[in-house]
C-alpha positions in Angstrom: 74.1 -47.9 12.1 73.9 -45.2 9.5 71.3 -42.4 9.0 70.5 -43.7 5.5 69.2 -47.0 6.7 65.7 -48.4 7.3 66.7 -49.4 10.9 67.6 -45.8 11.8 64.7 -44.2 10.0 61.9 -46.4 11.2 63.1 -47.8 14.5 65.9 -45.9 16.2 65.0 -42.3 15.4 61.3 -42.6 16.3 62.2 -44.4 19.5 64.7 -41.7 20.7 62.4 -38.8 19.7 59.5 -40.4 21.5 61.4 -40.9 24.7 63.2 -37.5 24.4 60.0 -35.5 24.3 58.1 -37.7 26.9 60.7 -37.3 29.7 61.1 -34.1 31.8 63.4 -31.5 30.3 66.0 -32.1 33.0 66.4 -35.7 31.8 66.8 -35.0 28.1 70.6 -34.9 28.1 70.6 -38.2 29.8 68.3 -39.6 27.1 70.6 -38.3 24.4 73.6 -39.9 26.1 72.0 -43.3 26.6 70.6 -43.5 23.1 73.9 -42.2 21.6 75.8 -45.0 23.4 73.3 -47.5 21.9 73.7 -46.0 18.5 77.5 -46.3 18.7 77.4 -49.7 20.3 75.3 -51.0 17.5 78.3 -51.2 15.3 81.2 -51.3 17.7 80.2 -52.4 21.3 83.8 -53.0 22.3 84.8 -49.4 21.7 82.2 -48.0 24.0 84.8 -48.4 26.7 87.3 -46.3 24.7 84.7 -43.6 24.2 83.8 -43.6 27.9 87.5 -43.3 28.8 87.8 -40.3 26.4 84.9 -38.7 28.1 86.3 -39.2 31.6 89.7 -38.0 30.6 88.4 -34.7 29.1 85.8 -34.2 31.8 88.3 -34.5 34.7 90.8 -32.5 32.6 88.4 -29.7 32.2 87.6 -29.6 36.0 91.4 -29.7 36.8 92.2 -26.9 34.4 89.3 -24.8 35.8 90.1 -25.4 39.5 93.8 -24.5 39.0 93.0 -21.3 37.0 90.6 -20.2 39.8 93.5 -20.6 42.3 95.8 -18.6 40.0 97.9 -21.6 39.3 98.6 -21.0 35.6 101.3 -23.6 35.5 99.1 -26.3 37.1 96.3 -25.5 34.6 98.7 -25.8 31.7 100.0 -29.2 33.0 96.4 -30.4 33.4 95.6 -29.3 29.8 98.7 -31.0 28.4 98.1 -34.3 30.3 94.5 -34.4 29.1 95.5 -33.6 25.5 98.4 -36.1 25.5 96.1 -38.9 26.7 93.4 -38.1 24.1 96.0 -37.9 21.3 97.7 -41.1 22.5 94.4 -43.0 22.3 93.8 -41.6 18.8 97.4 -42.3 17.8 97.4 -45.9 19.0 94.1 -47.0 17.5 94.5 -45.1 14.3 98.2 -45.0 13.5 99.9 -47.9 15.2 99.9 -50.2 12.2 100.9 -47.3 9.9 104.0 -46.5 12.1 104.9 -50.2 12.3 104.6 -50.7 8.6 106.6 -47.6 7.8 109.4 -48.7 10.2 109.4 -52.2 8.7 109.6 -50.7 5.2 112.5 -48.3 6.0 114.5 -50.4 8.5 113.7 -53.8 7.0 112.4 -55.0 10.4 109.7 -57.7 10.6 107.5 -56.4 13.4 104.0 -57.8 13.3 101.1 -55.5 12.6 98.6 -55.2 15.4 95.6 -55.2 13.1 93.5 -53.0 15.4 90.1 -52.1 14.0 89.6 -48.4 13.7 87.0 -47.1 16.2 84.3 -45.3 14.2 84.4 -41.5 14.6 87.4 -41.5 16.8 89.0 -38.6 14.9 85.9 -36.5 15.3 85.2 -37.0 18.9 88.8 -36.7 19.9 89.0 -33.3 18.4 85.8 -32.3 20.2 87.0 -33.4 23.6 90.3 -31.6 23.1 88.5 -28.4 22.0 86.6 -28.5 25.3 89.6 -28.6 27.6 91.5 -26.0 25.5 88.5 -23.6 25.5 88.2 -24.0 29.3 91.9 -23.2 29.6 91.5 -20.1 27.4 88.4 -19.0 29.3 86.3 -19.3 26.2 84.0 -21.9 27.7 82.6 -22.6 31.1 83.7 -25.8 32.8 81.0 -28.5 32.6 80.6 -30.2 36.0 77.6 -32.3 35.0 79.2 -35.4 33.4 75.8 -36.4 31.9 75.7 -33.2 29.9 79.4 -33.5 28.9 78.9 -37.1 27.9 75.9 -36.1 25.8 78.0 -33.5 24.0 80.7 -36.0 23.2 78.5 -38.9 22.2 75.6 -37.0 20.6 74.7 -39.4 17.8 73.7 -36.8 15.2 77.3 -35.7 14.8 79.3 -38.5 16.5 80.3 -40.6 13.6 81.4 -38.0 11.0 80.9 -34.5 12.3 80.5 -31.7 11.9 83.2 -31.2 14.5 81.2 -29.3 17.1 83.4 -27.1 19.4 82.1 -27.1 22.9 81.9 -23.4 23.2 79.4 -23.2 20.3 76.8 -25.3 22.1 77.7 -24.8 25.8 74.6 -22.8 26.5 72.4 -25.1 24.5 73.6 -28.1 26.6 72.7 -26.2 29.8 69.4 -24.8 28.6 67.6 -25.0 25.2 64.1 -24.6 24.0 62.7 -27.0 21.4 60.1 -25.5 19.1 57.8 -27.0 16.5 59.2 -24.6 13.9 62.8 -25.7 14.6 61.7 -29.3 14.6 60.0 -28.9 11.2 63.2 -27.2 9.9 65.2 -30.2 11.2 62.9 -32.7 9.4 63.2 -30.8 6.1 67.0 -30.5 6.4 67.3 -34.2 7.3 65.2 -35.3 4.3 67.3 -33.2 1.9 70.4 -34.8 3.3 68.9 -38.3 3.0 68.0 -37.6 -0.7 71.5 -36.3 -1.4 73.0 -39.4 0.1 70.7 -42.1 -1.3 69.6 -40.7 -4.6 72.8 -38.8 -5.7 75.9 -39.9 -3.8 75.2 -43.6 -3.9 74.6 -43.5 -7.7 77.7 -41.4 -8.3 79.6 -44.0 -6.2 78.3 -46.9 -8.3 79.6 -45.2 -11.4 83.0 -44.5 -9.8 83.2 -48.1 -8.6 82.5 -49.5 -12.1 85.2 -47.4 -13.7 87.9 -47.8 -11.0 87.4 -51.6 -11.2 88.5 -51.6 -14.8 92.1 -52.5 -15.9 93.7 -49.1 -15.5 96.0 -49.4 -18.6 92.9 -49.9 -20.7 90.8 -47.0 -19.4 90.4 -44.3 -22.0 91.2 -40.7 -20.9 87.6 -39.6 -21.1 86.4 -42.6 -19.1 89.1 -42.0 -16.4 88.0 -38.3 -16.1 84.4 -39.4 -15.9 85.2 -41.8 -13.1 87.2 -39.1 -11.2 84.3 -36.7 -11.7 81.9 -39.3 -10.3 84.1 -39.7 -7.2 84.5 -35.9 -6.8 80.7 -35.6 -6.8 80.2 -38.7 -4.7 82.4 -37.5 -1.8 80.8 -34.1 -1.8 77.2 -35.4 -1.8 78.1 -38.2 0.6 79.8 -36.1 3.2 77.7 -32.9 2.9 74.6 -35.1 3.0 75.7 -36.5 6.3 76.3 -33.0 7.6 72.9 -32.0 6.4 71.3 -34.9 8.2 73.4 -34.2 11.4 72.3 -30.5 11.4 68.7 -31.5 10.8 68.8 -34.0 13.6 70.3 -31.4 15.9 67.4 -29.1 15.1 65.0 -31.9 16.1 66.6 -32.0 19.6 66.8 -28.2 20.0 70.5 -27.8 18.9 71.9 -25.5 16.2 75.1 -26.9 14.8 77.3 -24.7 12.5 77.3 -25.3 8.8 80.0 -27.6 7.4 79.8 -27.0 3.7 79.1 -23.9 1.6 79.0 -25.0 -2.1 82.7 -25.7 -2.3 82.6 -26.7 -6.0 81.8 -23.2 -7.1 85.1 -21.9 -5.7 87.5 -20.0 -7.8 90.7 -20.8 -5.9 92.0 -23.5 -3.6 92.0 -21.0 -0.8 88.3 -20.4 -1.3 87.6 -24.1 -1.7 89.0 -24.8 1.8 86.8 -22.0 3.2 83.8 -23.8 1.9 84.8 -27.5 2.4 84.6 -29.3 5.7 84.4 -25.9 7.5 84.4 -27.4 11.0 87.7 -29.2 10.4 89.4 -26.1 8.8 88.1 -24.0 11.7 89.4 -26.5 14.3 92.9 -26.4 12.8 92.8 -22.6 12.5 91.7 -22.1 16.1 93.9 -24.8 17.8 97.0 -25.1 15.6 97.5 -22.3 13.1 96.7 -19.3 15.3 98.6 -20.7 18.4 101.6 -21.2 16.1 101.4 -17.5 15.2 99.2 -17.7 12.2 100.3 -15.0 9.7 101.6 -12.6 12.4 105.1 -14.0 12.1 108.0 -13.9 9.7 107.4 -15.2 6.2 109.4 -18.3 6.9 107.4 -19.1 10.0 104.2 -18.4 8.2 105.2 -21.0 5.6 106.0 -23.4 8.4 102.6 -22.8 10.0 100.7 -23.5 6.8 102.7 -26.7 6.1 102.3 -28.0 9.6 98.5 -27.5 9.5 98.2 -29.2 6.2 100.5 -32.1 7.1 98.3 -32.6 10.2 95.2 -32.3 8.1 96.4 -35.1 5.8 97.4 -37.3 8.8 94.0 -36.6 10.5 92.2 -38.1 7.5 93.9 -41.5 7.6 96.9 -43.7 8.4 98.3 -44.0 4.9 100.9 -42.2 2.9 98.4 -41.0 0.3 96.7 -38.9 3.0 100.1 -37.4 4.1 100.9 -36.5 0.4 97.3 -35.2 -0.1 97.8 -32.8 2.9 101.2 -31.7 1.7 99.8 -31.2 -1.8 97.2 -28.8 -0.5 99.7 -27.0 1.7 101.9 -26.4 -1.3 99.0 -25.2 -3.5 97.9 -22.8 -0.8 101.4 -21.4 -0.4 101.7 -20.9 -4.2 98.4 -19.0 -4.2 99.2 -16.9 -1.1 102.7 -15.8 -2.2 102.6 -15.9 -5.9 99.6 -17.0 -8.0 96.7 -15.4 -6.0 97.2 -11.9 -7.3 97.3 -13.1 -10.9 94.4 -15.5 -10.5 92.1 -12.7 -9.3 92.7 -10.9 -12.6 91.8 -13.9 -14.7 88.3 -14.6 -16.1 86.0 -16.2 -13.6 85.6 -19.3 -15.9 89.3 -19.8 -15.9 89.5 -19.5 -12.1 86.8 -22.1 -11.7 88.4 -24.5 -14.1 91.8 -24.1 -12.4 90.3 -24.8 -9.0 88.3 -27.8 -10.0 91.2 -29.3 -12.0 93.5 -29.3 -8.9 90.7 -30.4 -6.6 90.0 -33.4 -8.8 93.6 -34.3 -8.9 93.6 -34.0 -5.1 90.7 -36.5 -4.9 92.8 -38.9 -7.0 95.5 -38.8 -4.4 92.9 -39.1 -1.6 90.8 -42.1 -2.9 93.7 -44.6 -3.4 95.3 -46.0 -0.3 97.7 -47.9 -2.6 100.0 -45.2 -4.0 100.8 -47.4 -7.0 97.2 -47.6 -7.9 96.7 -43.9 -7.4 99.7 -43.0 -9.6 98.4 -45.6 -12.2 95.0 -43.9 -12.4 96.7 -40.5 -12.5 98.6 -41.7 -15.5 95.4 -42.9 -17.2 93.9 -39.4 -16.8 96.6 -38.0 -19.1 96.7 -40.9 -21.6 99.9 -42.3 -20.2 99.1 -45.8 -21.4 98.4 -44.7 -25.0 94.8 -45.9 -24.5 93.1 -43.2 -26.6 90.6 -40.6 -25.6 87.4 -42.6 -25.6 85.8 -45.9 -26.8 82.4 -47.5 -27.1 82.3 -48.2 -23.4 82.9 -44.5 -22.7 79.9 -43.6 -24.9 77.8 -46.3 -23.2 78.7 -45.0 -19.7 78.0 -41.4 -20.6 74.7 -42.3 -22.3 73.5 -44.2 -19.2 74.8 -41.6 -16.6 74.5 -38.2 -18.4 71.3 -37.3 -16.5 72.8 -38.3 -13.2 76.0 -36.3 -13.9 74.0 -33.2 -14.9 71.9 -33.5 -11.7 75.0 -33.9 -9.6 76.8 -30.9 -11.2 73.7 -28.7 -10.9 73.1 -29.9 -7.3 76.6 -28.9 -6.3 75.8 -25.3 -7.2 73.5 -22.7 -5.8 71.0 -23.1 -8.7 68.6 -25.4 -6.8 68.5 -23.1 -3.8 67.9 -20.1 -6.1 65.1 -22.0 -7.9 63.5 -22.9 -4.6 63.6 -19.3 -3.4 62.0 -18.1 -6.6 59.2 -20.7 -6.2 58.6 -19.5 -2.6 58.6 -15.9 -3.8 56.0 -16.7 -6.5 53.7 -18.2 -3.9 54.5 -15.7 -1.1 50.9 -14.5 -1.1 49.4 -18.0 -0.9 50.6 -19.7 2.3 48.4 -22.8 1.8 49.7 -23.5 -1.7 53.3 -23.0 -0.6 52.9 -25.4 2.3 51.4 -28.0 0.0 54.2 -27.6 -2.5 56.9 -27.9 0.2 55.2 -30.9 1.8 54.9 -32.7 -1.6 58.5 -31.9 -2.4 59.9 -33.3 0.9 57.5 -36.2 1.0 58.6 -37.1 -2.5 62.3 -37.1 -1.7 61.7 -39.2 1.4 59.5 -41.8 -0.4 62.0 -42.1 -3.3 64.9 -42.5 -0.8 63.1 -45.2 1.2 62.1 -47.0 -2.0 65.7 -47.0 -3.1 66.9 -48.2 0.3 64.4 -51.1 0.3 66.0 -52.7 -2.8 69.5 -51.3 -2.7 72.5 -53.2 -1.4 75.0 -50.5 -2.2 74.9 -47.9 0.6 78.5 -46.9 1.5 79.5 -44.0 3.7 83.0 -42.6 2.8 83.8 -40.7 6.0 83.2 -43.7 8.3 86.8 -44.6 8.0 88.0 -41.3 9.5 
């Protein structure tokens, strides 16, 4: 079940909201837990058991860590933390990376081990990191131990952010799990945020994806340079609107249930460096690796050689986290190298360059990164990379390029503008213009959000193309 589906919009969400607000406040975490398990089981009922095991492991691990720290048994607390983390990582490793490891060994050693063909549990990378952050934070004393397994289960399984984040660290919603106040204002904010995300996903990301699919399906040696770049631009915009839309919807749903999740995107495509890009893209993942890998390794408070090691380790793990394929490993190393170049050499010169040059530089390398990211088949990825630079002698454009551009120019312009702060600034100006007329402003806002919702639903009624890119992570 996905947020951008009629089933979710008109059946599941109304049902969970109705029950949630009918029951006493003391039962609301239980309602979230039960409905979240139904939400997850709708697509993968078998893996409910895996999720429950993950919950139990981290729940008992947190209690064990806390009890030993209270006794002054630091060594015992550390052992409990390590055991809990090892079990969580082992589950993630087995279900996500077993076939990758077997295939790699077969390729290197020439062995013939059979692949296990294990289906990837949806959202396992996200909820594994969340459960690990809980036990680590309890060990560090940055979060209180949660002895109510219902509340802890609600945290892990909470359907708004279960499938694709944002990765919610336990310490950021600890108090909200224990006691929160739902208000009509926050609920209205949540509806508006959810509708914006729905529109971004259905009206923008899906159409960008359709353009990318049509271009990537062409014979690569016959794709003109301009067409190849148009396709890569479409994917670049699709993955942003697809993933940020899900985060918007997740944050909006959180508001509806009284939670405030941290932002996950901050207009990454307006960045002027790769360093800035990763401060704006998938913020919850970058924050997780910073808090639980980079800083514990010493961060930048070590020798230059160790600092380089820390950055490369973080980005190697970032690539591996995204998927069990060599293209993700290379993608992670690619960004690690770019960040090192900026940090130790290019950054000081880049800051002196014109802003336009900085932005072009950033987006050029971000787009090349998405070329590495999108193709699981390294041969196909390198082939498309070759097409981007005219490596097949295919020319700059042809009639099909003109046809695709003519039919998608409005979409591309909307996507590009939508990835900047211009729509937000325009909205703020409109609100400012009607600041003295509350009634008119309310009508304008309601018409705007209702229009997006109705257009999105109309599109969903007829559409068969409704992918979600981050489901595979």
